[in-house]
Every structure is written in structure tokens, then in C-alpha cells.
Jmol script that loads the backbone (N, CA, C; Angstrom):
load data "model"
ATOM      1  N   MET A   1      11.874 -37.720  29.926  1.00  0.00           N
ATOM      2  CA  MET A   1      12.737 -38.378  30.875  1.00  0.00           C
ATOM      3  C   MET A   1      13.656 -39.380  30.197  1.00  0.00           C
ATOM      4  N   ILE A   2      13.139 -40.053  29.207  1.00  0.00           N
ATOM      5  CA  ILE A   2      13.950 -41.064  28.534  1.00  0.00           C
ATOM      6  C   ILE A   2      15.120 -40.399  27.824  1.00  0.00           C
ATOM      7  N   GLU A   3      14.825 -39.349  27.041  1.00  0.00           N
ATOM      8  CA  GLU A   3      15.885 -38.621  26.334  1.00  0.00           C
ATOM      9  C   GLU A   3      16.878 -38.024  27.326  1.00  0.00           C
ATOM     10  N   ALA A   4      16.378 -37.483  28.425  1.00  0.00           N
ATOM     11  CA  ALA A   4      17.246 -36.873  29.439  1.00  0.00           C
ATOM     12  C   ALA A   4      18.189 -37.901  30.055  1.00  0.00           C
ATOM     13  N   SER A   5      17.795 -39.167  30.000  1.00  0.00           N
ATOM     14  CA  SER A   5      18.637 -40.251  30.520  1.00  0.00           C
ATOM     15  C   SER A   5      19.662 -40.723  29.501  1.00  0.00           C
ATOM     16  N   GLY A   6      19.652 -40.100  28.314  1.00  0.00           N
ATOM     17  CA  GLY A   6      20.624 -40.462  27.288  1.00  0.00           C
ATOM     18  C   GLY A   6      20.153 -41.539  26.328  1.00  0.00           C
ATOM     19  N   ILE A   7      18.886 -41.885  26.393  1.00  0.00           N
ATOM     20  CA  ILE A   7      18.338 -42.896  25.494  1.00  0.00           C
ATOM     21  C   ILE A   7      17.570 -42.177  24.387  1.00  0.00           C
ATOM     22  N   PRO A   8      18.032 -42.264  23.141  1.00  0.00           N
ATOM     23  CA  PRO A   8      17.339 -41.570  22.054  1.00  0.00           C
ATOM     24  C   PRO A   8      15.996 -42.232  21.730  1.00  0.00           C
ATOM     25  N   THR A   9      15.026 -41.401  21.380  1.00  0.00           N
ATOM     26  CA  THR A   9      13.689 -41.893  21.058  1.00  0.00           C
ATOM     27  C   THR A   9      13.293 -41.473  19.647  1.00  0.00           C
ATOM     28  N   LEU A  10      12.291 -42.153  19.106  1.00  0.00           N
ATOM     29  CA  LEU A  10      11.782 -41.847  17.778  1.00  0.00           C
ATOM     30  C   LEU A  10      10.268 -42.014  17.780  1.00  0.00           C
ATOM     31  N   VAL A  11       9.562 -40.985  17.330  1.00  0.00           N
ATOM     32  CA  VAL A  11       8.116 -41.057  17.161  1.00  0.00           C
ATOM     33  C   VAL A  11       7.846 -41.407  15.707  1.00  0.00           C
ATOM     34  N   ILE A  12       7.018 -42.401  15.472  1.00  0.00           N
ATOM     35  CA  ILE A  12       6.586 -42.745  14.118  1.00  0.00           C
ATOM     36  C   ILE A  12       5.107 -42.395  14.070  1.00  0.00           C
ATOM     37  N   GLY A  13       4.744 -41.466  13.188  1.00  0.00           N
ATOM     38  CA  GLY A  13       3.371 -40.994  13.188  1.00  0.00           C
ATOM     39  C   GLY A  13       2.802 -40.698  11.820  1.00  0.00           C
ATOM     40  N   THR A  14       1.482 -40.524  11.814  1.00  0.00           N
ATOM     41  CA  THR A  14       0.759 -40.270  10.574  1.00  0.00           C
ATOM     42  C   THR A  14       0.231 -38.844  10.483  1.00  0.00           C
ATOM     43  N   ALA A  15       0.337 -38.077  11.537  1.00  0.00           N
ATOM     44  CA  ALA A  15      -0.192 -36.711  11.566  1.00  0.00           C
ATOM     45  C   ALA A  15       0.970 -35.717  11.572  1.00  0.00           C
ATOM     46  N   TYR A  16       1.423 -35.379  10.381  1.00  0.00           N
ATOM     47  CA  TYR A  16       2.586 -34.493  10.238  1.00  0.00           C
ATOM     48  C   TYR A  16       2.363 -33.173  10.966  1.00  0.00           C
ATOM     49  N   ASP A  17       1.178 -32.600  10.815  1.00  0.00           N
ATOM     50  CA  ASP A  17       0.908 -31.300  11.426  1.00  0.00           C
ATOM     51  C   ASP A  17       1.020 -31.358  12.943  1.00  0.00           C
ATOM     52  N   ILE A  18       0.572 -32.438  13.547  1.00  0.00           N
ATOM     53  CA  ILE A  18       0.665 -32.571  14.999  1.00  0.00           C
ATOM     54  C   ILE A  18       2.113 -32.775  15.424  1.00  0.00           C
ATOM     55  N   MET A  19       2.846 -33.626  14.720  1.00  0.00           N
ATOM     56  CA  MET A  19       4.258 -33.833  15.062  1.00  0.00           C
ATOM     57  C   MET A  19       5.030 -32.522  14.932  1.00  0.00           C
ATOM     58  N   ASN A  20       4.678 -31.716  13.959  1.00  0.00           N
ATOM     59  CA  ASN A  20       5.350 -30.438  13.741  1.00  0.00           C
ATOM     60  C   ASN A  20       5.093 -29.473  14.894  1.00  0.00           C
ATOM     61  N   ARG A  21       3.929 -29.554  15.509  1.00  0.00           N
ATOM     62  CA  ARG A  21       3.603 -28.680  16.639  1.00  0.00           C
ATOM     63  C   ARG A  21       4.157 -29.205  17.958  1.00  0.00           C
ATOM     64  N   VAL A  22       4.122 -30.505  18.139  1.00  0.00           N
ATOM     65  CA  VAL A  22       4.582 -31.111  19.387  1.00  0.00           C
ATOM     66  C   VAL A  22       6.108 -31.112  19.462  1.00  0.00           C
ATOM     67  N   VAL A  23       6.761 -31.250  18.349  1.00  0.00           N
ATOM     68  CA  VAL A  23       8.221 -31.252  18.200  1.00  0.00           C
ATOM     69  C   VAL A  23       8.898 -32.317  19.072  1.00  0.00           C
ATOM     70  N   PRO A  24       8.662 -33.589  18.766  1.00  0.00           N
ATOM     71  CA  PRO A  24       9.400 -34.638  19.479  1.00  0.00           C
ATOM     72  C   PRO A  24      10.874 -34.582  19.077  1.00  0.00           C
ATOM     73  N   PRO A  25      11.762 -35.170  19.861  1.00  0.00           N
ATOM     74  CA  PRO A  25      13.193 -35.116  19.525  1.00  0.00           C
ATOM     75  C   PRO A  25      13.496 -35.613  18.108  1.00  0.00           C
ATOM     76  N   ARG A  26      12.842 -36.691  17.691  1.00  0.00           N
ATOM     77  CA  ARG A  26      12.990 -37.246  16.347  1.00  0.00           C
ATOM     78  C   ARG A  26      11.628 -37.783  15.942  1.00  0.00           C
ATOM     79  N   ALA A  27      11.252 -37.527  14.684  1.00  0.00           N
ATOM     80  CA  ALA A  27       9.944 -38.011  14.234  1.00  0.00           C
ATOM     81  C   ALA A  27      10.043 -38.523  12.807  1.00  0.00           C
ATOM     82  N   ALA A  28       9.349 -39.607  12.549  1.00  0.00           N
ATOM     83  CA  ALA A  28       9.286 -40.193  11.212  1.00  0.00           C
ATOM     84  C   ALA A  28       7.830 -40.167  10.761  1.00  0.00           C
ATOM     85  N   PHE A  29       7.584 -39.545   9.607  1.00  0.00           N
ATOM     86  CA  PHE A  29       6.226 -39.433   9.076  1.00  0.00           C
ATOM     87  C   PHE A  29       5.925 -40.578   8.124  1.00  0.00           C
ATOM     88  N   VAL A  30       4.744 -41.158   8.295  1.00  0.00           N
ATOM     89  CA  VAL A  30       4.248 -42.221   7.430  1.00  0.00           C
ATOM     90  C   VAL A  30       2.887 -41.758   6.905  1.00  0.00           C
ATOM     91  N   ASP A  31       2.701 -41.737   5.590  1.00  0.00           N
ATOM     92  CA  ASP A  31       1.450 -41.262   5.003  1.00  0.00           C
ATOM     93  C   ASP A  31       0.416 -42.382   4.967  1.00  0.00           C
ATOM     94  N   HIS A  32      -0.024 -42.734   6.176  1.00  0.00           N
ATOM     95  CA  HIS A  32      -1.027 -43.775   6.371  1.00  0.00           C
ATOM     96  C   HIS A  32      -2.177 -43.175   7.171  1.00  0.00           C
ATOM     97  N   PRO A  33      -3.328 -43.839   7.216  1.00  0.00           N
ATOM     98  CA  PRO A  33      -4.432 -43.354   8.040  1.00  0.00           C
ATOM     99  C   PRO A  33      -4.053 -43.360   9.523  1.00  0.00           C
ATOM    100  N   VAL A  34      -4.612 -42.415  10.262  1.00  0.00           N
ATOM    101  CA  VAL A  34      -4.401 -42.376  11.707  1.00  0.00           C
ATOM    102  C   VAL A  34      -4.879 -43.704  12.294  1.00  0.00           C
ATOM    103  N   GLY A  35      -4.080 -44.264  13.177  1.00  0.00           N
ATOM    104  CA  GLY A  35      -4.429 -45.541  13.789  1.00  0.00           C
ATOM    105  C   GLY A  35      -3.915 -46.745  13.027  1.00  0.00           C
ATOM    106  N   ARG A  36      -3.350 -46.488  11.861  1.00  0.00           N
ATOM    107  CA  ARG A  36      -2.805 -47.587  11.048  1.00  0.00           C
ATOM    108  C   ARG A  36      -1.387 -47.229  10.609  1.00  0.00           C
ATOM    109  N   THR A  37      -0.638 -46.741  11.553  1.00  0.00           N
ATOM    110  CA  THR A  37       0.707 -46.238  11.290  1.00  0.00           C
ATOM    111  C   THR A  37       1.580 -47.236  10.550  1.00  0.00           C
ATOM    112  N   PHE A  38       1.505 -48.493  10.924  1.00  0.00           N
ATOM    113  CA  PHE A  38       2.384 -49.496  10.330  1.00  0.00           C
ATOM    114  C   PHE A  38       1.753 -50.242   9.165  1.00  0.00           C
ATOM    115  N   GLY A  39       0.509 -49.921   8.841  1.00  0.00           N
ATOM    116  CA  GLY A  39      -0.152 -50.557   7.711  1.00  0.00           C
ATOM    117  C   GLY A  39      -1.450 -51.222   8.101  1.00  0.00           C
ATOM    118  N   PRO A  40      -2.069 -51.901   7.149  1.00  0.00           N
ATOM    119  CA  PRO A  40      -3.334 -52.574   7.420  1.00  0.00           C
ATOM    120  C   PRO A  40      -3.174 -53.663   8.487  1.00  0.00           C
ATOM    121  N   PRO A  41      -4.216 -53.876   9.296  1.00  0.00           N
ATOM    122  CA  PRO A  41      -4.157 -54.942  10.291  1.00  0.00           C
ATOM    123  C   PRO A  41      -3.795 -56.280   9.637  1.00  0.00           C
ATOM    124  N   GLY A  42      -2.867 -56.988  10.254  1.00  0.00           N
ATOM    125  CA  GLY A  42      -2.481 -58.306   9.766  1.00  0.00           C
ATOM    126  C   GLY A  42      -1.446 -58.323   8.655  1.00  0.00           C
ATOM    127  N   ASP A  43      -1.073 -57.162   8.142  1.00  0.00           N
ATOM    128  CA  ASP A  43      -0.091 -57.098   7.043  1.00  0.00           C
ATOM    129  C   ASP A  43       1.320 -57.026   7.633  1.00  0.00           C
ATOM    130  N   ARG A  44       1.792 -58.161   8.102  1.00  0.00           N
ATOM    131  CA  ARG A  44       3.078 -58.213   8.803  1.00  0.00           C
ATOM    132  C   ARG A  44       4.241 -57.726   7.941  1.00  0.00           C
ATOM    133  N   GLN A  45       4.181 -58.015   6.655  1.00  0.00           N
ATOM    134  CA  GLN A  45       5.253 -57.574   5.757  1.00  0.00           C
ATOM    135  C   GLN A  45       5.323 -56.048   5.730  1.00  0.00           C
ATOM    136  N   ARG A  46       4.177 -55.401   5.641  1.00  0.00           N
ATOM    137  CA  ARG A  46       4.129 -53.941   5.623  1.00  0.00           C
ATOM    138  C   ARG A  46       4.581 -53.380   6.962  1.00  0.00           C
ATOM    139  N   HIS A  47       4.142 -54.002   8.057  1.00  0.00           N
ATOM    140  CA  HIS A  47       4.521 -53.555   9.394  1.00  0.00           C
ATOM    141  C   HIS A  47       6.041 -53.566   9.538  1.00  0.00           C
ATOM    142  N   ARG A  48       6.641 -54.649   9.125  1.00  0.00           N
ATOM    143  CA  ARG A  48       8.103 -54.776   9.235  1.00  0.00           C
ATOM    144  C   ARG A  48       8.822 -53.794   8.324  1.00  0.00           C
ATOM    145  N   ALA A  49       8.262 -53.546   7.149  1.00  0.00           N
ATOM    146  CA  ALA A  49       8.890 -52.608   6.205  1.00  0.00           C
ATOM    147  C   ALA A  49       8.898 -51.191   6.768  1.00  0.00           C
ATOM    148  N   VAL A  50       7.793 -50.778   7.376  1.00  0.00           N
ATOM    149  CA  VAL A  50       7.733 -49.436   7.973  1.00  0.00           C
ATOM    150  C   VAL A  50       8.741 -49.335   9.114  1.00  0.00           C
ATOM    151  N   LEU A  51       8.771 -50.334   9.978  1.00  0.00           N
ATOM    152  CA  LEU A  51       9.714 -50.325  11.092  1.00  0.00           C
ATOM    153  C   LEU A  51      11.153 -50.321  10.591  1.00  0.00           C
ATOM    154  N   ALA A  52      11.453 -51.113   9.579  1.00  0.00           N
ATOM    155  CA  ALA A  52      12.812 -51.164   9.024  1.00  0.00           C
ATOM    156  C   ALA A  52      13.222 -49.804   8.467  1.00  0.00           C
ATOM    157  N   ARG A  53      12.320 -49.134   7.764  1.00  0.00           N
ATOM    158  CA  ARG A  53      12.639 -47.802   7.231  1.00  0.00           C
ATOM    159  C   ARG A  53      12.905 -46.816   8.364  1.00  0.00           C
ATOM    160  N   ALA A  54      12.076 -46.883   9.392  1.00  0.00           N
ATOM    161  CA  ALA A  54      12.257 -45.974  10.526  1.00  0.00           C
ATOM    162  C   ALA A  54      13.611 -46.205  11.192  1.00  0.00           C
ATOM    163  N   LEU A  55      13.963 -47.455  11.394  1.00  0.00           N
ATOM    164  CA  LEU A  55      15.252 -47.762  12.021  1.00  0.00           C
ATOM    165  C   LEU A  55      16.423 -47.371  11.120  1.00  0.00           C
ATOM    166  N   ASP A  56      16.257 -47.518   9.811  1.00  0.00           N
ATOM    167  CA  ASP A  56      17.301 -47.095   8.870  1.00  0.00           C
ATOM    168  C   ASP A  56      17.532 -45.589   8.947  1.00  0.00           C
ATOM    169  N   GLU A  57      16.475 -44.829   9.149  1.00  0.00           N
ATOM    170  CA  GLU A  57      16.579 -43.368   9.208  1.00  0.00           C
ATOM    171  C   GLU A  57      17.084 -42.868  10.557  1.00  0.00           C
ATOM    172  N   PHE A  58      16.955 -43.685  11.574  1.00  0.00           N
ATOM    173  CA  PHE A  58      17.237 -43.256  12.947  1.00  0.00           C
ATOM    174  C   PHE A  58      18.578 -42.545  13.096  1.00  0.00           C
ATOM    175  N   SER A  59      19.607 -43.101  12.536  1.00  0.00           N
ATOM    176  CA  SER A  59      20.951 -42.519  12.706  1.00  0.00           C
ATOM    177  C   SER A  59      21.182 -41.293  11.830  1.00  0.00           C
ATOM    178  N   LYS A  60      20.251 -40.983  10.935  1.00  0.00           N
ATOM    179  CA  LYS A  60      20.428 -39.865  10.007  1.00  0.00           C
ATOM    180  C   LYS A  60      19.874 -38.542  10.535  1.00  0.00           C
ATOM    181  N   PHE A  61      19.212 -38.572  11.676  1.00  0.00           N
ATOM    182  CA  PHE A  61      18.677 -37.335  12.237  1.00  0.00           C
ATOM    183  C   PHE A  61      19.827 -36.427  12.651  1.00  0.00           C
ATOM    184  N   VAL A  62      19.704 -35.156  12.289  1.00  0.00           N
ATOM    185  CA  VAL A  62      20.783 -34.202  12.531  1.00  0.00           C
ATOM    186  C   VAL A  62      20.441 -33.226  13.649  1.00  0.00           C
ATOM    187  N   ARG A  63      19.222 -32.725  13.665  1.00  0.00           N
ATOM    188  CA  ARG A  63      18.870 -31.696  14.647  1.00  0.00           C
ATOM    189  C   ARG A  63      17.617 -32.111  15.434  1.00  0.00           C
ATOM    190  N   PRO A  64      17.497 -31.654  16.666  1.00  0.00           N
ATOM    191  CA  PRO A  64      16.307 -31.947  17.465  1.00  0.00           C
ATOM    192  C   PRO A  64      15.048 -31.412  16.786  1.00  0.00           C
ATOM    193  N   GLY A  65      13.978 -32.161  16.859  1.00  0.00           N
ATOM    194  CA  GLY A  65      12.717 -31.742  16.276  1.00  0.00           C
ATOM    195  C   GLY A  65      12.567 -32.060  14.802  1.00  0.00           C
ATOM    196  N   GLU A  66      13.567 -32.681  14.230  1.00  0.00           N
ATOM    197  CA  GLU A  66      13.521 -33.003  12.800  1.00  0.00           C
ATOM    198  C   GLU A  66      12.451 -34.064  12.521  1.00  0.00           C
ATOM    199  N   ILE A  67      11.738 -33.873  11.408  1.00  0.00           N
ATOM    200  CA  ILE A  67      10.739 -34.845  10.961  1.00  0.00           C
ATOM    201  C   ILE A  67      11.193 -35.366   9.602  1.00  0.00           C
ATOM    202  N   ARG A  68      11.313 -36.666   9.488  1.00  0.00           N
ATOM    203  CA  ARG A  68      11.715 -37.283   8.221  1.00  0.00           C
ATOM    204  C   ARG A  68      10.536 -38.051   7.638  1.00  0.00           C
ATOM    205  N   ASP A  69      10.301 -37.843   6.357  1.00  0.00           N
ATOM    206  CA  ASP A  69       9.251 -38.575   5.646  1.00  0.00           C
ATOM    207  C   ASP A  69       9.834 -39.917   5.223  1.00  0.00           C
ATOM    208  N   LEU A  70       9.237 -40.997   5.691  1.00  0.00           N
ATOM    209  CA  LEU A  70       9.758 -42.330   5.378  1.00  0.00           C
ATOM    210  C   LEU A  70       9.406 -42.785   3.966  1.00  0.00           C
ATOM    211  N   GLY A  71       8.568 -42.031   3.274  1.00  0.00           N
ATOM    212  CA  GLY A  71       8.198 -42.410   1.908  1.00  0.00           C
ATOM    213  C   GLY A  71       7.263 -43.602   1.851  1.00  0.00           C
ATOM    214  N   CYS A  72       6.579 -43.863   2.949  1.00  0.00           N
ATOM    215  CA  CYS A  72       5.614 -44.965   2.999  1.00  0.00           C
ATOM    216  C   CYS A  72       4.230 -44.413   2.686  1.00  0.00           C
ATOM    217  N   ASN A  73       3.667 -44.828   1.583  1.00  0.00           N
ATOM    218  CA  ASN A  73       2.327 -44.402   1.193  1.00  0.00           C
ATOM    219  C   ASN A  73       1.356 -45.556   1.361  1.00  0.00           C
ATOM    220  N   TRP A  74       0.142 -45.233   1.762  1.00  0.00           N
ATOM    221  CA  TRP A  74      -0.888 -46.255   1.940  1.00  0.00           C
ATOM    222  C   TRP A  74      -1.211 -46.924   0.614  1.00  0.00           C
ATOM    223  N   SER A  75      -1.367 -46.097  -0.423  1.00  0.00           N
ATOM    224  CA  SER A  75      -1.680 -46.620  -1.759  1.00  0.00           C
ATOM    225  C   SER A  75      -0.400 -46.749  -2.569  1.00  0.00           C
ATOM    226  N   PRO A  76      -0.213 -47.848  -3.276  1.00  0.00           N
ATOM    227  CA  PRO A  76       0.998 -48.030  -4.080  1.00  0.00           C
ATOM    228  C   PRO A  76       1.228 -46.905  -5.090  1.00  0.00           C
ATOM    229  N   ASP A  77       0.127 -46.328  -5.607  1.00  0.00           N
ATOM    230  CA  ASP A  77       0.273 -45.262  -6.603  1.00  0.00           C
ATOM    231  C   ASP A  77       0.393 -43.876  -5.970  1.00  0.00           C
ATOM    232  N   GLY A  78       0.365 -43.812  -4.640  1.00  0.00           N
ATOM    233  CA  GLY A  78       0.501 -42.539  -3.946  1.00  0.00           C
ATOM    234  C   GLY A  78      -0.774 -41.718  -3.898  1.00  0.00           C
ATOM    235  N   SER A  79      -1.882 -42.268  -4.402  1.00  0.00           N
ATOM    236  CA  SER A  79      -3.142 -41.518  -4.408  1.00  0.00           C
ATOM    237  C   SER A  79      -3.700 -41.410  -2.991  1.00  0.00           C
ATOM    238  N   ARG A  80      -4.638 -40.509  -2.818  1.00  0.00           N
ATOM    239  CA  ARG A  80      -5.252 -40.308  -1.511  1.00  0.00           C
ATOM    240  C   ARG A  80      -6.685 -40.855  -1.489  1.00  0.00           C
ATOM    241  N   ALA A  81      -7.015 -41.729  -2.435  1.00  0.00           N
ATOM    242  CA  ALA A  81      -8.359 -42.307  -2.500  1.00  0.00           C
ATOM    243  C   ALA A  81      -8.714 -43.054  -1.215  1.00  0.00           C
ATOM    244  N   TRP A  82      -7.716 -43.543  -0.522  1.00  0.00           N
ATOM    245  CA  TRP A  82      -7.957 -44.291   0.707  1.00  0.00           C
ATOM    246  C   TRP A  82      -8.692 -43.455   1.751  1.00  0.00           C
ATOM    247  N   GLU A  83      -8.529 -42.128   1.718  1.00  0.00           N
ATOM    248  CA  GLU A  83      -9.189 -41.291   2.717  1.00  0.00           C
ATOM    249  C   GLU A  83     -10.708 -41.440   2.628  1.00  0.00           C
ATOM    250  N   THR A  84     -11.236 -41.368   1.422  1.00  0.00           N
ATOM    251  CA  THR A  84     -12.677 -41.502   1.215  1.00  0.00           C
ATOM    252  C   THR A  84     -13.135 -42.920   1.534  1.00  0.00           C
ATOM    253  N   GLU A  85     -12.371 -43.910   1.078  1.00  0.00           N
ATOM    254  CA  GLU A  85     -12.726 -45.309   1.318  1.00  0.00           C
ATOM    255  C   GLU A  85     -12.727 -45.637   2.810  1.00  0.00           C
ATOM    256  N   LEU A  86     -11.709 -45.179   3.517  1.00  0.00           N
ATOM    257  CA  LEU A  86     -11.603 -45.471   4.941  1.00  0.00           C
ATOM    258  C   LEU A  86     -12.697 -44.752   5.721  1.00  0.00           C
ATOM    259  N   ARG A  87     -12.980 -43.522   5.349  1.00  0.00           N
ATOM    260  CA  ARG A  87     -14.049 -42.770   6.008  1.00  0.00           C
ATOM    261  C   ARG A  87     -15.377 -43.523   5.864  1.00  0.00           C
ATOM    262  N   ALA A  88     -15.682 -43.993   4.666  1.00  0.00           N
ATOM    263  CA  ALA A  88     -16.921 -44.743   4.429  1.00  0.00           C
ATOM    264  C   ALA A  88     -16.938 -46.035   5.251  1.00  0.00           C
ATOM    265  N   GLU A  89     -15.803 -46.710   5.304  1.00  0.00           N
ATOM    266  CA  GLU A  89     -15.701 -47.959   6.072  1.00  0.00           C
ATOM    267  C   GLU A  89     -15.938 -47.702   7.555  1.00  0.00           C
ATOM    268  N   MET A  90     -15.344 -46.644   8.077  1.00  0.00           N
ATOM    269  CA  MET A  90     -15.480 -46.333   9.499  1.00  0.00           C
ATOM    270  C   MET A  90     -16.919 -45.930   9.835  1.00  0.00           C
ATOM    271  N   LEU A  91     -17.562 -45.182   8.965  1.00  0.00           N
ATOM    272  CA  LEU A  91     -18.950 -44.791   9.196  1.00  0.00           C
ATOM    273  C   LEU A  91     -19.874 -46.004   9.132  1.00  0.00           C
ATOM    274  N   HIS A  92     -19.557 -46.937   8.247  1.00  0.00           N
ATOM    275  CA  HIS A  92     -20.350 -48.162   8.109  1.00  0.00           C
ATOM    276  C   HIS A  92     -20.258 -49.023   9.371  1.00  0.00           C
ATOM    277  N   GLU A  93     -19.096 -49.026  10.015  1.00  0.00           N
ATOM    278  CA  GLU A  93     -18.873 -49.854  11.202  1.00  0.00           C
ATOM    279  C   GLU A  93     -19.596 -49.313  12.426  1.00  0.00           C
ATOM    280  N   ARG A  94     -20.002 -48.062  12.392  1.00  0.00           N
ATOM    281  CA  ARG A  94     -20.691 -47.467  13.549  1.00  0.00           C
ATOM    282  C   ARG A  94     -21.996 -48.105  13.700  1.00  0.00           C
TER     283      ARG A  94
END
end "model"
wireframe off; spacefill off
backbone 0.3
color backbone group
């Protein structure tokens, strides 16, 4: 309804495969854990950086359903070690 009213929208998400299936009008991918799209809790600098990148990309979308990778990685070195660490942390919290 929002898009139909002429207001452009942008989904910022961490699940590329789901965004690819749902096909929102515009989507920005962030390689962060699900539920932590903008970064670790309390990391305001990271939150603002992700939002700034998304807004910078907003005008660059060309076709409906396009997904742009914002180049935001959870780990500075781009490793995926956080997956194991976060899984252990979440299981510990149960």
C-alpha cells in the first residue's frame, strides 16, 4: 500500500535468501546475524553507519526487486566466526 501511494520503501535485512524469495521493491543486504541488522546492541556508531549506507544506496536502485549488498560485515576481517560464537551465546542464554 505504501509503494502504491507513491512512497518508495527499502527493506534492510540479513537473510539474503528470504529477501530474494519475497522480492521487496528495494532491499539492502547486511551480512550480520538475524536480529542484529544494524549491529551489536548499544553500538550507535555501527547503527548509524549501516543506516547511512542504506540511505546512500537508496537512489541507486534501478529495477524493482533489486537487492544491494551494503558491504557491512559483522567481523572486520569478513570472517564468519561470529556464527559459531553467536550460536554458543544464544544457547547459553537459554
